[in-house]
C-alpha positions as CSV (number, residue, x, y, z in Angstrom):
1,M,-15.3,1.3,4.6
2,E,-15.7,-0.2,1.2
3,K,-13.2,-2.8,0.1
4,L,-10.1,-1.2,-1.5
5,E,-9.7,-2.1,-5.2
6,V,-6.5,-2.5,-7.1
7,G,-6.1,0.6,-9.3
8,E,-8.0,2.9,-6.9
9,V,-6.4,6.3,-6.6
10,F,-6.6,8.4,-3.5
11,T,-4.7,11.3,-1.8
12,I,-2.6,11.0,1.3
13,S,-0.7,13.6,3.2
14,D,2.9,13.1,4.4
15,E,4.4,14.3,7.7
16,N,4.8,17.8,6.2
17,D,1.1,17.9,5.1
18,V,2.2,17.6,1.4
19,E,-0.6,15.8,-0.5
20,Q,0.3,13.0,-2.9
21,E,-1.8,10.8,-5.1
22,V,-1.2,7.1,-4.6
23,E,-2.6,4.1,-6.4
24,V,-3.5,0.8,-4.8
25,I,-1.4,-1.9,-6.5
26,G,-2.4,-4.7,-4.1
27,T,-4.5,-5.5,-1.0
28,L,-4.1,-8.2,1.6
29,T,-5.6,-9.3,4.9
30,I,-3.3,-10.7,7.5
31,E,-4.7,-11.9,10.8
32,G,-7.9,-9.9,10.4
33,T,-6.1,-6.6,9.5
34,D,-6.3,-5.1,6.0
35,Y,-3.3,-3.7,4.3
36,A,-2.8,-1.9,1.0
37,A,0.4,-1.8,-1.1
38,V,0.5,1.6,-2.8
39,S,2.8,3.6,-5.0
40,F,2.8,7.3,-6.1
41,V,0.7,7.8,-9.2
42,E,3.4,10.0,-10.7
43,D,6.0,7.2,-10.3
44,L,3.6,4.7,-11.9
45,Q,3.2,6.9,-14.9
46,T,6.8,7.8,-15.5
47,E,9.1,5.1,-14.0
48,T,10.0,1.6,-15.1
49,E,8.8,-1.2,-12.9
50,E,12.2,-1.5,-11.3
51,D,12.1,2.1,-10.1
52,I,8.7,2.1,-8.5
53,D,8.6,2.8,-4.7
54,I,6.0,0.6,-3.1
55,F,4.9,1.2,0.5
56,F,2.3,-0.4,2.7
57,L,-0.5,1.2,4.7
58,K,-2.6,-0.5,7.4
59,V,-6.4,0.1,7.2
60,D,-7.8,0.7,10.6
61,E,-11.3,-0.3,11.8
62,D,-12.7,3.1,10.6
63,G,-11.3,2.6,7.1
64,D,-8.5,5.2,7.7
65,F,-4.9,4.6,6.7
66,E,-2.1,4.3,9.2
67,A,1.6,3.8,8.9
68,I,3.0,0.5,9.9
69,E,4.9,1.2,13.1
70,S,6.9,-1.9,13.9
71,D,9.6,-3.5,11.8
72,D,8.2,-6.9,12.6
73,E,4.8,-6.0,11.2
74,F,6.4,-4.4,8.2
75,E,8.4,-7.5,7.4
76,K,5.4,-9.7,7.8
77,V,3.3,-7.6,5.4
78,S,6.2,-7.2,2.9
79,S,6.8,-10.9,2.8
80,A,3.1,-11.7,2.4
81,F,2.8,-9.2,-0.5
82,D,6.0,-10.6,-2.1
83,E,4.5,-14.1,-2.0
84,M,1.2,-12.9,-3.4
85,M,2.9,-11.0,-6.3
86,N,5.2,-14.1,-7.1
87,E,2.1,-16.3,-7.3
88,E,0.5,-14.0,-9.8
89,E,3.5,-14.0,-12.1
């Protein structure tokens, strides 16, 4: 898979097979695993920065997106993204 770029928009399906467009707002590699921070395009266009829901997806070896299953992994990724965003400010 090509490297994800910030600003890239793609469609994902939720557990009810409802498709939503999401935009990449950050990428990070932790211990050899790629992750993307994404938010719904609709939210990014209409909400203030404080109201934007951000969630993280794991990119598997085939370039497909997976949910982060464990709380420990989520916390690790969330903390790393927070650090990265604070450094950019």
